[in-house]
C-alpha positions as CSV (number, residue, x, y, z in Angstrom):
1,M,-24.4,20.1,284.4
2,N,-24.7,24.3,284.3
3,N,-21.7,26.0,285.2
4,P,-22.4,29.1,287.8
5,R,-22.2,32.0,286.2
6,R,-18.8,34.1,287.9
7,Y,-19.1,37.0,285.7
8,I,-22.2,39.4,286.2
9,E,-22.4,42.4,283.8
10,G,-24.2,44.7,286.7
11,N,-21.6,44.8,288.4
12,K,-19.4,46.8,285.5
13,L,-22.1,49.5,286.1
14,K,-21.7,49.6,289.6
15,V,-18.0,49.9,289.4
16,I,-18.7,52.9,287.3
17,N,-21.4,54.5,289.3
18,E,-18.8,54.0,292.5
19,L,-15.6,55.5,290.3
20,S,-17.8,58.7,288.9
21,I,-18.8,59.6,293.0
22,S,-14.6,59.0,294.2
23,Q,-11.3,57.7,293.6
24,L,-10.8,54.4,294.8
25,T,-8.6,51.5,294.9
26,V,-9.3,47.8,293.8
27,N,-9.5,46.8,297.6
28,E,-11.8,49.9,298.6
29,L,-13.6,49.4,295.3
30,A,-14.0,45.7,296.0
31,K,-14.6,46.1,299.9
32,R,-17.7,48.7,298.9
33,L,-19.1,46.4,296.7
34,N,-18.8,43.0,298.3
35,M,-16.6,41.3,295.8
36,T,-13.5,39.7,295.3
37,R,-10.2,42.0,294.5
38,Q,-9.7,40.0,291.6
39,G,-13.1,40.6,290.7
40,A,-12.7,43.8,291.1
41,R,-9.4,44.1,289.4
42,Y,-10.8,42.1,286.3
43,L,-13.5,44.8,285.9
44,I,-11.0,47.6,286.2
45,N,-9.2,46.1,283.3
46,E,-11.7,46.0,281.3
47,L,-12.9,49.5,281.9
48,I,-9.5,50.3,280.8
49,K,-9.3,48.5,277.9
50,E,-12.7,49.9,277.0
51,S,-10.9,53.7,277.8
52,K,-13.7,54.4,280.9
53,V,-11.2,54.6,283.3
54,E,-7.3,55.8,284.1
55,I,-5.2,55.8,286.9
56,K,-5.4,59.0,288.7
57,A,-2.6,58.5,291.9
58,I,-0.5,56.3,292.8
59,V,-1.1,55.8,297.0
60,K,1.8,52.8,297.0
61,F,4.1,51.1,295.4
62,R,2.0,49.5,292.6
63,N,-1.2,50.4,294.7
64,Y,-3.4,53.1,292.5
65,K,-6.7,54.9,292.7
66,Y,-8.7,54.6,290.2
67,G,-11.3,57.1,288.4
68,M,-13.9,58.0,285.4
69,R,-11.8,59.6,282.4
């Protein structure tokens, strides 16, 4: 029995496109892309590791706006 695929490569490109338009929090990004907050946070962290995304502003305690590097 095959397990469902949990990570879709194309979502990373969607995140990059959204962050190139405007700075967003994880919650805003998840809502725009109709995905879970956990999925959006995972992709943000992957893009940070790849040095493509960085923290641009702090909205509230531990709530960051991300944007393209």
